[in-house]
C-alpha positions as CSV (number, residue, x, y, z in Angstrom):
1,M,46.6,9.4,21.0
2,V,45.6,9.7,17.3
3,Y,46.1,6.0,17.0
4,L,43.7,5.3,19.9
5,Y,41.2,7.8,18.4
6,N,41.3,6.0,15.1
7,I,40.8,2.6,16.9
8,Y,37.7,4.1,18.5
9,L,36.4,5.3,15.1
10,G,37.1,1.9,13.6
11,V,35.1,0.2,16.3
12,F,32.3,2.7,15.7
13,M,32.2,2.0,12.0
14,K,32.1,-1.7,12.7
15,K,29.1,-1.2,14.9
16,L,27.4,0.9,12.1
17,S,28.2,-1.9,9.7
18,Y,26.6,-4.5,12.0
19,I,23.5,-2.3,12.3
20,F,23.2,-2.0,8.5
21,T,23.7,-5.8,8.1
22,A,20.9,-6.4,10.6
23,I,18.6,-4.1,8.7
24,L,19.7,-5.8,5.4
25,G,18.7,-9.2,6.8
26,L,15.4,-7.8,8.0
27,L,14.6,-6.3,4.7
28,I,15.6,-9.3,2.6
29,T,13.4,-11.5,4.8
30,L,10.5,-9.0,4.7
31,T,10.8,-8.7,0.9
32,I,10.7,-12.5,0.4
33,Y,7.7,-12.7,2.8
34,S,5.8,-9.9,1.0
35,E,6.6,-11.3,-2.4
36,F,5.2,-14.7,-1.4
37,N,2.1,-13.2,0.1
38,Q,1.3,-11.1,-2.9
39,T,1.9,-14.0,-5.4
40,Y,-0.1,-16.4,-3.2
41,Y,-3.1,-14.1,-3.0
42,F,-2.9,-13.2,-6.7
43,N,-3.1,-16.9,-7.6
44,I,-6.1,-17.5,-5.3
45,Q,-7.9,-14.4,-6.5
46,N,-7.3,-15.1,-10.2
47,F,-7.8,-18.9,-10.1
48,Y,-4.2,-19.2,-11.3
49,N,-3.6,-22.8,-10.6
50,E,-0.7,-24.5,-12.4
51,K,-3.0,-27.2,-13.6
52,Y,-5.0,-24.8,-15.7
53,V,-2.1,-22.8,-17.2
54,D,-1.9,-25.0,-20.4
55,M,-5.5,-26.0,-20.6
56,Q,-8.0,-24.8,-23.1
57,V,-10.7,-22.4,-21.7
58,I,-13.8,-20.8,-23.0
59,D,-16.3,-18.5,-21.4
60,V,-20.0,-18.3,-21.9
61,I,-22.9,-16.4,-20.4
62,L,-25.9,-18.7,-19.7
63,S,-29.3,-17.1,-19.2
64,A,-31.8,-19.0,-17.2
65,A,-34.7,-17.4,-19.0
66,D,-33.3,-18.1,-22.5
67,N,-33.2,-21.8,-21.6
68,N,-36.7,-21.9,-19.9
69,M,-35.3,-22.5,-16.5
70,N,-35.0,-20.8,-13.2
71,M,-31.5,-20.4,-11.6
72,S,-31.8,-23.5,-9.5
73,Q,-32.6,-25.6,-12.5
74,L,-29.8,-24.1,-14.5
75,I,-27.3,-25.0,-11.8
76,D,-28.6,-28.6,-11.7
77,S,-28.3,-28.7,-15.5
78,L,-24.7,-27.5,-15.3
79,Q,-23.8,-30.0,-12.7
80,E,-25.3,-32.8,-14.8
81,F,-23.5,-31.6,-18.0
82,A,-20.1,-31.5,-16.2
83,E,-20.6,-35.0,-14.9
84,E,-21.7,-36.4,-18.3
85,N,-18.8,-34.7,-20.2
86,D,-16.2,-35.0,-17.4
87,T,-15.4,-31.3,-17.9
88,E,-14.3,-28.7,-15.4
89,I,-16.3,-25.6,-14.6
90,H,-15.5,-22.3,-12.8
91,I,-17.9,-19.5,-11.9
92,G,-16.7,-16.4,-10.0
93,R,-19.3,-14.2,-8.3
94,G,-18.8,-11.1,-6.2
95,K,-20.9,-9.6,-3.3
96,N,-20.5,-7.4,-0.2
97,D,-20.9,-8.8,3.3
98,D,-22.3,-7.2,6.4
99,L,-19.1,-5.2,6.9
100,N,-19.3,-3.9,3.3
101,R,-16.3,-6.0,2.4
102,Q,-16.1,-7.4,-1.1
103,V,-16.3,-11.2,-1.1
104,I,-15.5,-13.3,-4.2
105,D,-16.9,-16.8,-4.3
106,H,-15.3,-19.3,-6.8
107,F,-17.7,-22.1,-7.6
108,I,-16.0,-25.1,-9.1
109,Y,-17.0,-28.5,-10.6
110,S,-14.1,-30.8,-11.0
111,S,-13.3,-34.5,-10.2
112,T,-9.6,-33.8,-10.1
113,F,-9.1,-30.3,-8.7
114,D,-6.4,-30.5,-6.0
115,V,-5.7,-27.6,-3.7
116,D,-2.2,-28.9,-2.7
117,N,0.5,-26.2,-3.2
118,F,-2.3,-23.8,-4.3
119,I,-4.4,-23.3,-1.1
120,Y,-2.9,-23.9,2.3
121,T,-4.9,-24.9,5.3
122,D,-4.4,-26.2,8.8
123,E,-6.8,-29.1,8.3
124,D,-6.1,-32.5,6.8
125,S,-9.6,-32.9,5.4
126,K,-10.3,-31.9,1.8
127,V,-13.3,-30.5,0.0
128,S,-14.8,-32.6,-2.9
129,F,-15.6,-30.3,-5.9
130,S,-17.8,-33.0,-7.6
131,D,-20.0,-34.3,-4.7
132,K,-23.4,-32.7,-4.5
133,A,-23.6,-33.6,-0.8
134,E,-20.4,-31.7,0.0
135,D,-21.3,-28.9,2.4
136,R,-17.7,-27.7,3.2
137,Y,-15.7,-25.1,1.4
138,Y,-12.4,-23.1,1.6
139,A,-12.6,-19.5,2.6
140,L,-10.5,-16.6,3.9
141,N,-11.6,-15.1,7.2
142,S,-14.7,-17.1,7.6
143,D,-16.6,-17.8,10.9
144,D,-18.7,-20.4,9.2
145,S,-18.2,-23.9,10.8
146,N,-18.5,-25.5,7.4
147,A,-15.6,-23.4,6.0
148,I,-12.0,-24.7,6.0
149,K,-10.0,-21.5,6.5
150,I,-7.6,-20.6,3.8
151,K,-4.3,-20.0,5.6
152,V,-2.5,-16.7,5.0
153,L,0.8,-15.6,6.7
154,D,-0.2,-11.9,6.6
155,D,-3.7,-11.1,8.1
156,Y,-3.7,-8.0,5.8
157,Y,-4.9,-10.3,3.0
158,S,-7.8,-11.6,5.0
159,T,-9.2,-8.2,6.2
160,G,-11.2,-7.5,3.1
161,V,-10.1,-3.8,3.0
162,L,-8.0,-3.5,-0.1
163,H,-8.2,-7.2,-1.0
164,S,-11.4,-9.0,-1.5
165,L,-12.2,-12.1,0.6
166,Q,-11.9,-15.3,-1.4
167,S,-13.7,-18.6,-1.1
168,Y,-13.6,-21.8,-3.1
169,R,-16.8,-23.8,-3.1
170,P,-18.3,-26.8,-5.0
171,L,-20.5,-25.8,-7.8
172,Y,-23.7,-27.2,-6.3
173,Q,-23.5,-24.8,-3.3
174,L,-24.3,-22.0,-5.7
175,K,-28.0,-23.1,-5.5
176,N,-28.2,-21.9,-1.9
177,L,-26.5,-18.6,-2.6
178,T,-28.6,-17.2,-5.4
179,D,-31.5,-14.8,-5.0
180,D,-34.4,-13.4,-7.0
181,G,-32.2,-10.9,-8.7
182,D,-29.9,-13.5,-10.4
183,I,-30.8,-14.1,-14.0
184,E,-27.6,-15.4,-15.7
185,L,-24.3,-17.1,-15.0
186,H,-20.8,-16.3,-16.4
187,V,-19.3,-19.8,-16.8
188,S,-15.7,-20.9,-17.7
189,F,-15.2,-24.4,-19.1
190,Y,-11.8,-26.1,-19.1
191,E,-10.5,-28.9,-21.3
192,E,-7.1,-30.6,-21.9
193,D,-6.7,-29.8,-25.6
194,L,-8.3,-28.1,-28.6
195,N,-10.1,-31.2,-29.9
196,A,-11.8,-31.8,-26.6
197,M,-12.8,-28.1,-26.4
198,N,-14.3,-28.2,-29.9
199,A,-16.3,-31.3,-28.9
200,L,-17.4,-29.5,-25.7
201,K,-18.7,-26.5,-27.7
202,E,-20.8,-28.8,-29.8
203,S,-22.3,-30.4,-26.6
204,L,-23.0,-27.0,-25.1
205,M,-24.8,-25.7,-28.2
206,N,-26.9,-28.9,-28.3
207,K,-27.9,-28.5,-24.7
208,Y,-28.3,-24.7,-24.3
209,S,-29.5,-21.8,-26.4
210,L,-26.0,-21.0,-27.7
211,T,-24.3,-20.3,-31.0
212,N,-20.7,-20.0,-32.0
213,E,-20.9,-16.3,-31.3
214,S,-22.0,-17.0,-27.7
215,F,-18.5,-18.1,-26.7
216,L,-16.4,-15.3,-25.4
217,E,-12.7,-14.7,-25.9
218,V,-10.6,-15.3,-22.8
219,D,-7.6,-13.3,-21.7
220,R,-5.4,-15.8,-19.9
221,V,-4.2,-14.6,-16.5
222,K,-0.4,-14.0,-16.3
223,P,1.6,-14.9,-13.3
224,A,2.0,-12.3,-10.6
225,E,5.1,-10.1,-11.0
226,R,7.8,-10.1,-8.4
227,A,6.9,-7.7,-5.7
228,T,10.2,-6.3,-4.6
229,G,9.9,-2.6,-5.3
230,T,11.0,-0.2,-2.6
231,N,12.6,-2.9,-0.4
232,L,14.9,-3.9,-3.3
233,Q,16.0,-0.3,-3.6
234,L,16.7,-0.2,0.2
235,I,18.6,-3.5,0.0
236,I,20.9,-2.1,-2.8
237,I,21.4,1.1,-0.7
238,L,22.4,-1.0,2.4
239,V,24.8,-3.1,0.4
240,V,26.5,-0.1,-1.1
241,V,26.7,1.7,2.3
242,N,28.0,-1.5,4.0
243,I,30.8,-1.8,1.4
244,I,31.7,1.9,2.1
245,L,31.8,1.2,5.8
246,M,34.1,-1.8,5.3
247,T,36.4,0.2,3.1
248,S,36.5,3.0,5.7
249,Y,37.2,0.4,8.4
250,I,40.2,-0.8,6.4
251,N,41.4,2.8,5.9
252,K,41.3,3.3,9.6
253,K,43.5,0.2,10.0
254,L,46.2,1.3,7.4
255,K,48.8,2.0,10.1
256,E,48.2,-1.2,11.9
257,I,48.4,-3.1,8.6
258,S,51.6,-1.3,7.7
259,I,53.2,-2.0,11.1
260,R,52.3,-5.7,10.8
261,K,53.8,-5.9,7.4
262,M,57.1,-4.3,8.7
263,N,57.0,-7.0,11.4
264,G,57.0,-9.7,8.8
265,N,53.3,-10.8,9.0
266,K,52.0,-12.5,5.9
267,N,49.1,-10.9,4.0
268,H,46.7,-13.8,4.9
269,Q,47.7,-13.5,8.6
270,I,47.0,-9.7,8.5
271,M,43.7,-10.4,6.7
272,K,42.6,-12.9,9.3
273,R,43.7,-10.6,12.2
274,V,42.2,-7.4,10.8
275,I,39.1,-8.5,8.9
276,G,38.5,-12.2,9.7
277,G,36.5,-11.6,13.0
278,Y,34.7,-8.7,11.4
279,I,33.4,-10.7,8.5
280,S,32.5,-13.6,10.8
281,R,30.4,-11.3,13.0
282,E,28.8,-9.9,9.9
283,I,27.5,-13.4,9.0
284,I,26.3,-14.0,12.5
285,V,24.5,-10.7,12.7
286,F,22.9,-11.3,9.3
287,S,21.8,-14.8,10.3
288,L,20.3,-13.6,13.6
289,A,18.4,-10.8,11.9
290,V,17.0,-13.3,9.3
291,I,16.0,-15.8,12.0
292,I,14.4,-13.3,14.3
293,T,12.5,-11.6,11.5
294,Y,11.3,-14.9,10.2
295,A,10.2,-15.9,13.7
296,V,8.2,-12.7,14.1
297,L,6.6,-12.7,10.6
298,V,6.0,-16.5,10.1
299,G,6.9,-18.2,13.3
300,E,6.3,-21.8,12.1
301,I,7.7,-24.6,9.9
302,S,5.1,-25.9,7.5
303,P,4.6,-26.7,3.8
304,M,3.4,-23.1,3.3
305,S,6.5,-21.6,5.1
306,Y,8.8,-23.6,2.9
307,N,8.0,-21.1,0.1
308,I,9.8,-18.5,2.3
309,I,12.5,-20.7,3.8
310,K,13.9,-21.8,0.4
311,P,14.5,-18.3,-1.0
312,I,15.8,-17.1,2.4
313,C,18.4,-19.9,2.3
314,I,19.4,-19.1,-1.3
315,T,19.7,-15.4,-0.4
316,S,21.8,-16.2,2.7
317,I,24.2,-18.2,0.5
318,I,24.5,-15.3,-1.9
319,F,25.2,-13.0,1.0
320,I,28.0,-15.2,2.3
321,I,29.4,-15.6,-1.2
322,G,29.3,-11.8,-1.5
323,L,31.2,-11.3,1.7
324,I,33.8,-13.8,0.5
325,S,34.1,-11.8,-2.7
326,V,34.5,-8.6,-0.7
327,M,37.2,-10.3,1.4
328,G,39.0,-11.2,-1.8
329,I,38.9,-7.5,-2.9
330,L,40.1,-6.4,0.5
331,Y,42.9,-9.0,0.5
332,I,44.2,-7.5,-2.8
333,Y,43.9,-4.0,-1.3
334,I,45.9,-5.1,1.8
335,R,48.5,-6.9,-0.3
336,Y,49.3,-3.7,-2.3
337,I,49.4,-1.3,0.6
338,S,52.8,0.3,0.9
339,S,54.0,0.3,4.5
340,L,56.0,3.6,4.3
341,I,53.2,5.5,2.6
342,S,50.6,4.3,5.0
343,L,52.6,5.2,8.0
344,K,53.0,8.8,6.7
345,K,49.3,9.0,5.7
346,S,47.2,10.5,8.5
347,S,43.8,10.8,6.9
348,V,41.5,9.1,4.4
349,N,42.0,9.6,0.7
350,M,39.9,12.4,-0.8
351,K,38.8,10.0,-3.6
352,L,36.7,8.2,-1.0
353,V,35.1,11.5,0.1
354,F,34.0,12.2,-3.5
355,F,32.8,8.6,-3.9
356,N,30.7,9.0,-0.8
357,L,29.3,12.2,-2.2
358,V,28.2,10.4,-5.4
359,V,26.7,7.6,-3.5
360,K,24.8,10.0,-1.3
361,I,23.3,11.7,-4.3
362,T,22.4,8.4,-5.8
363,L,20.9,7.1,-2.6
364,M,18.7,10.2,-2.1
365,A,17.6,10.0,-5.7
366,I,16.5,6.4,-5.2
367,I,14.5,7.0,-2.1
368,I,13.0,10.4,-2.8
369,S,10.0,9.0,-4.8
370,P,9.0,6.1,-2.4
371,M,9.8,8.4,0.6
372,I,7.4,11.1,-0.7
373,S,4.8,8.4,-1.4
374,Q,5.1,7.0,2.2
375,V,4.9,10.5,3.7
376,N,1.7,11.2,1.7
377,K,0.2,7.9,2.9
378,G,1.1,8.8,6.5
379,I,-0.4,12.2,6.2
380,I,-3.7,10.9,4.7
381,S,-3.9,8.1,7.3
382,S,-3.3,10.5,10.2
383,E,-5.8,13.0,8.8
384,N,-8.5,10.3,8.4
385,L,-7.9,9.0,11.9
386,Y,-8.1,12.5,13.4
387,N,-11.1,13.6,11.4
388,H,-13.2,10.5,11.9
389,L,-12.4,10.6,15.7
390,K,-13.4,14.2,15.8
391,Y,-16.5,14.3,13.6
392,Y,-18.0,10.9,13.2
393,D,-21.4,10.7,15.0
394,K,-21.7,7.0,15.9
395,E,-25.4,7.3,16.7
396,N,-26.8,9.4,13.9
397,Y,-24.5,7.7,11.3
398,R,-25.1,4.2,12.6
399,Y,-27.6,2.7,10.1
400,T,-27.9,2.6,6.3
401,V,-30.6,1.0,4.2
402,S,-30.7,-0.6,0.8
403,G,-33.2,-2.6,-1.3
404,T,-33.0,-6.3,-1.8
405,S,-31.9,-7.8,-5.1
406,K,-35.6,-8.3,-5.9
407,T,-36.3,-4.6,-5.7
408,S,-33.0,-3.6,-7.3
409,F,-32.9,-5.8,-10.4
410,N,-36.5,-6.7,-11.3
411,S,-37.8,-3.1,-11.4
412,S,-38.5,-1.0,-14.4
413,L,-37.1,2.5,-14.7
414,E,-40.4,4.1,-13.5
415,E,-40.5,1.6,-10.6
416,S,-36.9,2.4,-9.6
417,I,-37.6,6.1,-9.6
418,K,-40.7,5.5,-7.4
419,I,-38.7,3.5,-5.0
420,S,-36.0,6.2,-4.7
421,E,-38.7,8.8,-4.2
422,D,-40.3,6.8,-1.4
423,Y,-36.9,6.3,0.3
424,F,-36.3,10.1,0.0
425,K,-39.6,10.6,1.9
426,V,-38.4,8.1,4.5
427,L,-35.2,10.1,4.8
428,E,-37.0,13.4,5.4
429,E,-39.5,11.8,7.8
430,E,-36.8,10.1,9.9
431,K,-34.5,13.1,9.8
432,G,-31.8,11.0,8.3
433,V,-28.5,12.5,7.1
434,Y,-27.9,12.5,3.3
435,T,-24.3,12.8,2.0
436,D,-23.0,12.2,-1.5
437,F,-19.2,12.7,-1.6
438,D,-18.5,10.9,-4.8
439,Y,-17.0,14.0,-6.3
440,S,-15.8,15.6,-3.1
441,N,-12.2,16.0,-4.2
442,K,-10.7,17.3,-7.4
443,E,-8.8,14.0,-8.0
444,N,-12.2,12.3,-8.6
445,A,-12.5,14.2,-11.9
446,V,-9.1,13.4,-13.4
447,F,-10.6,10.8,-15.7
448,S,-13.7,12.9,-16.5
449,F,-12.2,16.1,-17.8
450,E,-9.2,17.0,-20.0
451,D,-8.9,20.5,-18.4
452,E,-6.5,21.5,-15.7
453,I,-7.4,20.0,-12.4
454,E,-7.0,23.4,-10.7
455,N,-10.1,24.7,-12.6
456,I,-12.3,21.9,-11.3
457,V,-14.6,22.6,-8.4
458,P,-15.2,19.6,-6.1
459,H,-18.8,18.8,-5.3
460,I,-21.0,17.3,-2.7
461,T,-24.8,16.7,-2.4
462,V,-26.4,16.9,1.1
463,N,-29.7,17.6,2.9
464,K,-30.7,20.0,5.6
465,E,-30.0,17.6,8.5
466,Y,-26.3,17.4,7.4
467,L,-25.9,21.2,7.0
468,R,-27.2,22.0,10.5
469,D,-23.7,21.5,11.8
470,Y,-22.1,24.0,9.4
471,E,-22.0,27.7,9.3
472,I,-22.5,29.1,5.8
473,R,-22.3,32.9,5.1
474,N,-23.6,34.8,2.0
475,E,-21.7,37.5,0.2
476,Q,-22.8,40.1,2.8
477,G,-21.3,37.9,5.6
478,E,-24.7,36.9,7.0
479,I,-25.3,33.4,8.3
480,I,-27.7,31.5,6.1
481,D,-30.6,29.7,7.8
482,V,-30.9,26.4,5.9
483,D,-34.3,25.8,7.4
484,S,-35.6,28.8,5.5
485,I,-34.6,27.3,2.1
486,S,-37.5,25.6,0.4
487,N,-36.0,24.8,-3.0
488,N,-32.9,22.9,-4.3
489,T,-30.0,25.3,-3.9
490,L,-26.4,25.2,-5.0
491,F,-23.8,26.9,-2.7
492,I,-20.7,27.9,-4.6
493,P,-17.5,29.1,-2.8
494,E,-17.2,32.8,-3.3
495,K,-13.6,32.5,-4.5
496,Y,-14.9,31.1,-7.8
497,K,-17.1,34.1,-8.6
498,D,-16.3,35.8,-11.9
499,K,-13.8,33.0,-12.7
500,E,-13.9,30.2,-15.2
501,Y,-14.3,26.8,-13.6
502,I,-15.6,23.4,-14.3
503,R,-18.5,22.0,-12.5
504,M,-18.7,18.4,-11.4
505,I,-22.4,18.3,-12.0
506,I,-24.5,19.3,-15.0
507,Q,-25.8,22.9,-14.7
508,D,-29.5,23.1,-14.0
509,K,-31.2,26.5,-14.4
510,S,-34.0,25.5,-12.0
511,I,-31.5,25.2,-9.2
512,E,-30.8,28.5,-7.4
513,E,-27.1,29.3,-7.1
514,V,-25.7,31.3,-4.2
515,Y,-22.0,32.4,-3.7
516,V,-21.0,31.7,-0.1
517,T,-18.1,31.1,2.3
518,F,-17.8,28.1,4.5
519,E,-16.4,28.1,8.1
520,R,-14.6,24.7,7.7
521,P,-14.2,21.8,5.3
522,F,-17.1,19.3,5.0
523,Y,-16.8,15.9,6.7
524,N,-17.5,12.7,4.8
525,P,-19.1,10.1,7.1
526,D,-18.3,7.3,4.7
527,I,-15.5,5.6,6.7
528,I,-14.3,3.7,3.6
529,A,-13.7,6.9,1.6
530,P,-10.1,7.7,0.7
531,R,-10.4,11.2,2.3
532,A,-12.5,12.3,5.3
533,L,-12.7,16.0,4.4
534,S,-13.6,18.0,1.3
535,E,-12.2,21.6,1.0
536,D,-14.4,24.3,-0.5
537,P,-16.7,22.2,-2.7
538,S,-19.8,23.3,-4.4
539,V,-22.6,22.1,-2.1
540,L,-26.0,21.1,-3.5
541,L,-28.7,21.3,-0.8
542,V,-31.5,18.9,-1.9
543,T,-35.0,19.8,-0.5
544,D,-37.1,18.3,-3.3
545,F,-36.6,14.8,-4.8
546,A,-35.1,14.6,-8.2
547,P,-33.8,11.2,-9.5
548,E,-30.8,12.7,-11.2
549,L,-29.7,14.5,-8.0
550,V,-30.1,12.0,-5.2
551,Q,-29.9,8.2,-4.4
552,P,-31.3,8.0,-0.9
553,M,-30.0,4.4,-0.2
554,Y,-26.8,2.7,0.6
555,E,-24.0,4.7,2.3
556,Y,-25.6,8.0,1.1
557,A,-28.4,8.0,3.6
558,R,-27.7,7.4,7.3
559,Y,-30.1,7.0,10.3
560,G,-29.9,6.9,14.1
561,D,-33.2,5.2,15.1
562,V,-33.5,1.8,13.5
563,E,-36.9,0.9,15.1
564,S,-38.5,4.0,13.8
565,L,-36.9,3.4,10.4
566,E,-38.2,-0.1,10.1
567,T,-41.7,1.0,11.2
568,T,-41.8,3.7,8.5
569,L,-40.6,1.4,5.8
570,K,-43.2,-1.2,6.6
571,E,-45.9,1.5,6.6
572,M,-44.9,2.5,3.1
573,G,-45.2,-1.1,1.9
574,Y,-41.6,-2.1,1.8
575,E,-41.7,-5.0,4.4
576,N,-39.2,-7.7,3.4
577,K,-37.9,-5.5,0.6
578,Y,-35.1,-3.7,2.4
579,R,-31.9,-4.4,4.2
580,I,-30.6,-2.3,7.1
581,T,-26.8,-2.3,7.8
582,D,-25.4,-1.5,11.3
583,N,-22.3,0.6,10.5
584,S,-20.8,0.6,14.0
585,G,-18.9,-2.6,13.3
586,I,-17.7,-1.2,10.0
587,Y,-16.5,2.0,11.7
588,D,-14.5,0.1,14.3
589,Y,-13.1,-2.2,11.7
590,Y,-11.8,0.5,9.4
591,M,-10.5,2.7,12.2
592,K,-8.3,-0.2,13.2
593,I,-7.1,-0.6,9.6
594,Y,-6.3,3.2,9.4
595,A,-4.3,3.0,12.7
596,K,-2.4,0.0,11.4
597,T,-1.6,1.6,8.1
598,F,-0.5,4.8,9.9
599,S,1.8,2.8,12.2
600,K,3.3,0.9,9.3
601,T,3.9,4.0,7.4
602,V,5.6,5.7,10.3
603,G,7.8,2.7,10.8
604,I,8.9,2.8,7.1
605,I,9.6,6.5,7.3
606,L,11.7,6.1,10.4
607,L,13.7,3.4,8.7
608,Y,14.4,5.7,5.8
609,V,15.4,8.5,8.1
610,F,17.7,6.2,10.2
611,I,19.5,5.0,7.0
612,M,20.0,8.6,5.9
613,L,21.2,9.8,9.3
614,V,23.8,7.1,9.5
615,F,25.0,7.7,5.9
616,L,25.2,11.4,6.4
617,Y,27.3,10.9,9.5
618,Q,29.6,8.6,7.6
619,S,29.9,11.1,4.7
620,V,30.5,14.2,6.8
621,Y,32.9,12.4,9.1
622,L,35.1,11.2,6.2
623,H,35.3,14.8,4.9
624,L,36.2,16.2,8.3
625,E,39.0,13.6,8.7
626,E,40.5,14.7,5.3
627,I,40.6,18.4,6.1
628,K,41.2,18.3,9.9
629,K,44.7,19.8,9.6
630,E,43.6,22.7,7.6
631,I,40.7,23.4,10.0
632,S,43.0,23.0,13.0
633,V,45.3,25.7,11.6
634,K,42.4,28.0,10.9
635,Y,41.1,27.4,14.4
636,L,44.5,28.3,15.9
637,L,44.5,31.5,13.8
638,G,41.1,32.6,15.2
639,H,39.1,32.2,12.0
640,R,35.3,32.4,12.4
641,F,33.0,29.4,12.1
642,W,32.0,30.1,8.5
643,S,35.6,30.8,7.5
644,R,36.7,27.4,8.9
645,Y,33.8,25.3,7.6
646,S,32.3,27.1,4.6
647,G,34.0,24.6,2.1
648,L,32.7,21.6,4.1
649,V,29.2,23.0,4.3
650,I,29.0,23.9,0.6
651,F,30.6,20.6,-0.4
652,N,28.0,18.6,1.5
653,L,24.9,20.7,0.8
654,S,25.4,21.5,-2.9
655,P,24.3,18.0,-4.1
656,H,20.8,18.8,-2.9
657,I,20.5,21.3,-5.8
658,I,21.3,18.5,-8.2
659,L,18.9,16.2,-6.4
660,L,16.1,18.8,-6.6
661,L,16.6,19.3,-10.3
662,S,16.7,15.6,-11.0
663,A,13.6,14.9,-8.9
664,V,11.6,17.6,-10.8
665,G,13.1,17.1,-14.3
666,I,13.7,13.3,-14.5
667,L,11.5,11.7,-11.9
668,K,8.6,14.2,-12.6
669,I,7.9,14.7,-8.9
670,P,5.9,17.9,-8.2
671,F,8.3,20.8,-7.3
672,N,6.6,21.6,-4.0
673,E,6.9,18.0,-2.8
674,A,10.5,17.6,-4.0
675,A,11.5,21.0,-2.5
676,L,10.0,20.0,0.9
677,F,11.8,16.7,0.9
678,V,15.1,18.2,0.0
679,A,14.7,21.0,2.5
680,V,14.0,18.5,5.3
681,F,17.1,16.5,4.5
682,M,19.2,19.7,4.2
683,A,18.0,20.7,7.7
684,I,18.9,17.2,9.0
685,E,22.3,17.4,7.4
686,I,23.0,20.9,8.9
687,I,22.1,19.6,12.4
688,F,24.5,16.7,11.9
689,L,27.2,19.0,10.6
690,V,27.0,21.2,13.6
691,Y,27.0,18.2,15.9
692,L,30.0,16.6,14.2
693,I,31.9,19.9,14.1
694,K,31.5,20.4,17.8
695,K,32.6,16.9,18.5
696,F,35.5,17.3,16.0
697,E,36.7,20.5,17.6
698,K,36.6,18.9,21.0
699,N,38.7,15.9,20.1
700,A,40.5,15.9,16.8
701,V,41.5,19.5,16.6
702,S,43.2,19.5,20.0
703,M,45.1,16.3,19.1
704,V,46.3,17.8,15.8
705,L,47.5,21.0,17.5
706,K,49.4,18.9,20.1
707,G,51.2,17.1,17.2
708,E,49.5,13.8,17.9
């Protein structure tokens, strides 16, 4: 009966090993996939083409006014200069599109620039970077019919959320993309060697208003670092746990191996019989996991996907060689197994139990930092999703307004203040909502103050329209009527009264200060902001315009009625001098991104938990197998639960103390976060202990007492 029970456990361990091997194949493929995507985007973003790595490069800022030209003439001049000197030019320019995503345009003049193995597309046609008549260009996520879409395997890099949208255009197209606010160009020139570069400098100084001091030092871009990180840690964990499972499987087969030895079977025959099929299935499971993961993530065979297929093949060969090495170790292990000792042995060796304990501590120490990071991401994403769904007013927060480049760049200080004052009047007349949450969380001040962050008071600036939705009470507990306030007023949370604290804004004696309590946190309608709520900030209510206090444009001022807003702006003389943005598309876009990030985080956390659960099961099971006779006797003598299993519980839970001390002392993880993490896994382990003990008492104890 015990023999059959051990066969069942051996089969169970094999299944666990197959599961871990499948996860290993998935993670290896995912790591290679992620590494390629990050390196690929890095090269596109930083103009890191192999052709330019060893070339000489200089940067210079060319001013149109200094050379008695307008921007269009300066670009024509650069094009002619590049053609005459057969040099290569690169200009990078950033902007924000209608969804407030950052877009980086790379303008290039080159007669030899080749995008092969640098930019991948699905089209055969190529863009000429020297032809003035060329109207096509390469771009990420572009709906323009003239754009050849830059291909990416992961759409995450073409969303424009954390990564700017890139485009590669011929230099001459820059003429159509400048406006009245552009006054200079930051230009990079490339040459093959130092002599050619020195000659180019002379030509530039002869053509433009430049001196030797005009040329800027250039920090060469370094290649992207390998992006393995957390996945590499998980891969190492899976390999270690898989080896443990294999060893445990062999230990369960000790009696079978011993009997076969006594029957005259050779070591290689025993190896083939006991472990051969097991190893073969490991290779099959790994291969299937890799193929399926590749099909889901990439799903194609193309020149671009070759960058992933090649390292996957190399990794698969390494995996097979590793399995062969493990087979060699297991063969030596089988060869030196003593038949007589193995037949007498009824449980695993205690050394394996201690080894599992050490590996368990190491495993948890490895994953505690990335696990806490993922949990924090999940919490922030879920909070943002919940709060934006609950508080975001799609109608009243729909529109924002900003000035054109002409009004933004070509205005004196006095004119800029006058424009801001006019926009503040528009805000009041149109009953717009003003919110400035730039310092809405303490973390915003980390780089501004050397003092302890606990002493810093977060701050927001708002108007009456925003505060109408909030209940604010004075020190007497009375609700404050914001409509009755006629002067700029600073509301400070009462908990800071008579305490030393650091303000996020400069103290102004002309602003009345009132200590208050707030009914709830304040909501930030900026959908792009890292956090949707601010807890107990100081709140500056602005009723009178002051240029140092408010900036009534961009995402700070929001409106609901676009027609009335346009009418008011025109009446104030700003026709053709403003830009209105409809934020409904931005809201929908970023909510999808938050949902995707939350789902991804939950998936990673579940994977961590799954690995830990399986490993805990393996660790506790081995220990139970070792002490089952002792427990069976105590069970027969009527010992209580704690008396029977106290040693087991203490043995398995005590490492968490070591883990907690290591996390706080070595990894520098905040005590509260580390303690919560350790407490959660202790709770999980206790649940598994109880489950395994009940299962153990139902099966193994009864068999031991029967003498089986």
